[in-house]
C-alpha positions as CSV (number, residue, x, y, z in Angstrom):
1,X,17.8,-13.3,3.4
2,X,15.1,-13.8,6.5
3,X,12.6,-10.9,6.4
4,X,9.8,-10.0,9.3
5,X,6.3,-8.9,8.2
6,X,5.3,-6.7,11.4
7,X,2.0,-4.1,11.3
8,X,3.9,-0.9,12.1
9,X,3.0,1.3,15.4
10,X,3.8,5.6,16.4
11,X,7.0,4.9,17.4
12,X,8.3,3.6,13.4
13,X,6.8,6.9,12.7
14,X,10.3,8.6,12.0
15,X,11.5,5.7,10.3
16,X,8.6,5.3,7.9
17,X,8.7,8.8,6.4
18,X,12.3,8.6,6.1
19,X,11.9,5.6,4.0
20,X,9.4,5.9,2.3
21,X,11.2,10.2,1.3
22,X,14.1,8.1,0.2
23,X,12.2,6.2,-2.2
24,X,10.7,9.5,-3.4
25,X,7.0,8.5,-2.4
26,X,5.1,11.1,-0.4
27,X,4.1,11.1,3.2
28,X,0.8,13.3,2.9
29,X,-1.7,11.6,6.0
30,X,0.6,9.7,7.5
31,X,0.2,10.3,11.3
32,X,0.3,8.7,14.5
33,X,-3.2,7.1,13.3
34,X,-2.8,6.4,10.2
35,X,0.5,4.9,10.5
36,X,-1.0,1.7,12.3
37,X,-2.7,0.4,8.4
38,X,0.6,-0.1,7.4
39,X,3.1,-3.1,7.2
40,X,6.1,-2.8,7.4
41,X,9.4,-5.6,5.9
42,X,12.0,-5.5,8.5
43,X,15.5,-7.8,7.5
44,X,16.7,-9.2,11.8
45,X,18.0,-6.3,12.7
46,X,15.3,-4.1,12.2
47,X,15.7,-2.1,9.2
48,X,13.1,-1.6,7.2
49,X,13.1,-3.2,3.7
50,X,9.9,-2.4,2.3
51,X,6.6,-1.2,3.3
52,X,2.7,-0.8,2.5
53,X,0.1,1.0,3.5
54,X,-3.8,1.9,3.8
55,X,-5.6,4.8,3.5
56,X,-9.1,3.5,4.3
57,X,-12.5,5.1,3.0
58,X,-15.8,3.5,5.1
59,X,-15.8,-0.4,3.5
60,X,-12.9,0.5,1.3
61,X,-9.6,1.4,0.8
62,X,-6.7,2.2,-1.4
63,X,-3.4,0.7,-1.2
64,X,-0.1,2.8,-1.2
65,X,3.5,3.6,-0.3
66,X,4.5,-0.2,-1.5
67,X,8.5,0.3,-1.5
68,X,10.8,-2.7,-1.2
69,X,14.5,-3.0,-1.6
70,X,16.0,-4.4,-4.0
71,X,17.1,-7.8,-3.2
72,X,13.9,-8.9,-1.6
73,X,11.9,-11.9,-3.1
74,X,9.3,-12.3,-4.6
75,X,8.2,-14.5,-1.7
76,X,8.6,-11.5,0.6
77,X,6.3,-8.9,-1.1
78,X,3.6,-11.6,-1.8
79,X,3.5,-12.9,2.2
80,X,3.4,-8.3,2.3
81,X,0.2,-8.0,-0.2
82,X,-1.5,-11.5,2.1
83,X,-1.0,-10.1,5.0
84,X,-2.5,-6.4,3.8
85,X,-5.5,-8.6,2.4
86,X,-6.0,-10.1,6.3
87,X,-5.6,-6.7,8.0
88,X,-8.1,-4.8,5.7
89,X,-10.7,-8.0,6.5
90,X,-10.0,-7.2,10.6
91,X,-10.9,-3.2,9.6
92,X,-14.0,-4.3,8.0
93,X,-12.7,-2.9,4.2
94,X,-15.2,-5.1,1.5
95,X,-13.1,-4.4,-1.4
96,X,-9.3,-2.9,-1.9
97,X,-7.5,-0.6,-4.6
98,X,-4.3,0.7,-5.9
99,X,-3.1,2.8,-8.7
100,X,-0.2,2.2,-10.0
101,X,1.6,4.1,-13.3
102,X,4.0,1.5,-14.2
103,X,1.9,-1.4,-16.7
104,X,5.1,-3.9,-16.2
105,X,3.7,-4.3,-12.6
106,X,-0.4,-5.3,-13.8
107,X,0.8,-9.5,-14.4
108,X,2.1,-9.0,-10.8
109,X,-1.1,-7.7,-9.2
110,X,-3.6,-9.5,-11.3
111,X,-1.7,-12.7,-9.7
112,X,-2.6,-11.1,-6.7
113,X,-6.2,-10.7,-7.6
114,X,-6.7,-7.6,-8.9
115,X,-8.2,-6.6,-11.5
116,X,-8.4,-3.7,-13.8
117,X,-11.4,-0.8,-13.1
118,X,-12.3,2.5,-14.7
119,X,-11.7,5.5,-12.6
120,X,-15.2,6.5,-12.7
121,X,-15.8,3.0,-10.7
122,X,-13.9,4.5,-7.5
123,X,-15.4,5.6,-4.1
124,X,-16.8,8.7,-4.2
125,X,-15.3,9.4,-0.8
126,X,-11.9,8.6,-2.5
127,X,-11.8,12.4,-3.4
128,X,-11.6,13.5,-0.3
129,X,-7.9,12.2,-0.2
130,X,-5.5,14.6,-1.1
131,X,-3.1,11.3,-1.3
132,X,-6.0,10.1,-4.1
133,X,-6.2,13.5,-5.9
134,X,-2.7,13.5,-6.2
135,X,-2.5,10.3,-8.0
136,X,-5.7,11.0,-10.2
137,X,-3.7,13.9,-11.6
138,X,-1.1,11.3,-13.3
139,X,-1.9,10.8,-17.0
140,X,-1.1,7.3,-17.3
141,X,-2.5,5.6,-14.0
142,X,-4.3,2.5,-13.6
143,X,-6.4,1.2,-11.5
144,X,-7.1,-1.9,-9.9
145,X,-9.6,-3.3,-7.7
146,X,-9.9,-6.5,-5.1
147,X,-12.7,-7.6,-3.7
148,X,-12.2,-9.4,0.4
C-alpha cells in the first residue's frame, strides 16, 4: 500500500484527535500549536493510518501518540521515525525520549537507536507535562533515549 508521511497542521486537528481517541490514547496537550509537532502517515485517499507526535521541552522531546493501523509495512514505521528525528533536529532538539509499557517493542526501538534510560535521568522539565506525569504513573513503563 502506498503511503504519505507529512507534518500535521491545524486543519488536521479534528481527525487526528479522532484517530487517537479510537486508539484509546489521550489527546491532552494536543492543540492548534502542538499539532504541528505531529507527523501523519496517510494512504493516498488522505485517511490517517498512523501518527507520531513530539512534546517539546527546551532541547529535549518526548515522543508520543505512536499509533499505526494494522497492515502498515515496517518500512513505513521506520520512515515515520526517521522523519520525526529530522523534525526534532530542525526544532533544535538534542535528545528524544519515549515511554512504552510493551517490552515486546524494545527490539524495534533499540534497532532505531534508542537506549533504555532510568526515570531519574529524565529531564526535570518533563514533570510539567500532564501527559508525562500520567506515563510516569504506569508501573511497567520503560523509558528510552535517543541522542541527536
